[in-house]
C-alpha positions in Angstrom: 18.2 7.2 -20.8 17.2 3.5 -20.6 17.8 0.1 -22.2 14.6 0.2 -23.7 15.2 3.5 -25.6 18.6 2.2 -26.7 17.1 -0.9 -28.1 14.4 1.1 -30.1 17.5 3.7 -31.0 19.4 -0.2 -32.4 16.1 -0.8 -34.3 15.8 2.2 -36.1 19.5 2.5 -36.7 19.1 -1.0 -38.4 16.4 0.6 -40.8 18.7 3.6 -42.2 20.9 3.3 -45.5 24.2 2.5 -45.2 25.8 6.1 -46.3 23.5 7.8 -44.3 25.2 10.8 -42.3 22.3 10.0 -39.7 23.3 6.4 -39.1 26.5 7.5 -38.0 25.4 10.1 -35.8 22.7 7.8 -34.3 25.5 5.3 -34.0 27.6 7.4 -31.9 25.0 8.8 -29.6 24.1 4.4 -29.0 27.8 4.5 -28.3 28.1 7.2 -25.7 24.4 5.9 -24.0 25.6 2.4 -23.9 29.1 3.7 -22.0 26.9 5.9 -19.7 24.4 3.4 -18.7 27.4 1.0 -18.0 29.3 3.6 -16.0 26.2 4.5 -13.9 25.5 0.4 -13.3 29.0 0.4 -12.0 28.4 3.0 -9.5 25.3 1.9 -8.4 25.3 0.0 -5.3 23.0 -1.7 -2.7 23.8 -1.3 1.3 23.4 -5.0 2.3 23.8 -4.4 6.1 20.6 -2.1 6.2 18.7 -4.2 3.8 18.9 -7.2 6.4 18.4 -4.9 9.2 15.3 -3.4 7.3 14.4 -7.1 6.5 14.9 -7.8 10.3 12.4 -4.9 11.4 9.9 -6.4 9.3 9.9 -9.7 10.7 9.9 -8.4 14.3 6.9 -6.5 13.3 5.1 -9.6 11.8 5.8 -11.4 14.9 4.6 -8.6 17.0 1.2 -8.4 15.0 0.6 -12.1 15.1 1.0 -12.5 18.7 -1.1 -9.8 19.2 -3.7 -11.3 17.1 -3.1 -14.6 18.2 -3.8 -13.9 21.9 -6.2 -11.1 22.1 -7.4 -9.6 25.1 -5.1 -7.1 26.6 -2.4 -8.3 23.7 -3.7 -5.5 21.7 -1.5 -2.9 22.6 1.6 -4.8 20.9 0.1 -3.7 17.9 1.5 0.3 18.5 5.2 -1.1 18.4 4.5 -3.2 15.7 3.1 -0.6 13.2 6.2 1.7 14.3 8.8 -1.3 14.2 6.9 -2.4 10.9 7.6 1.6 9.2 11.2 1.5 10.3 11.6 -1.4 8.4 9.7 -0.6 5.2 11.5 2.8 5.2 15.0 1.0 5.6 14.2 -1.3 2.9 13.3 1.0 0.2 16.1 3.4 0.9 19.0 0.6 1.3 17.6 -2.3 -1.2 17.4 0.0 -4.2 20.7 0.2 -5.7 21.9 4.1 -5.8 25.4 5.9 -5.9 26.5 5.9 -2.8 29.5 7.4 -1.0 32.4 5.7 1.2 30.5 5.5 3.9 27.5 3.9 2.3 25.2 6.8 2.4 23.2 7.8 -0.8 23.7 10.7 -2.8 
């Protein structure tokens, strides 16, 4: 569940009559959902070392592509390692920069 759904549930809770059994049921549901969201957020982390390394890889790839384009001539061969390094950096950034549940060694579960 997302926070948006919880917000909608809270609005719906305000519209229900005070004595309603549905209001009590919805209030319990909202409490349980908020608890789950908070616990889940506490367990999700980013891998900062991998994120920094990925950004470094992307920077090297951009530098190599810049050299390739600026020098011209036979320097075109730099585009192959630049693309490979850029793909590694993009993959690493996608894996490590996103908050996820991780084990003790930092690997995604």
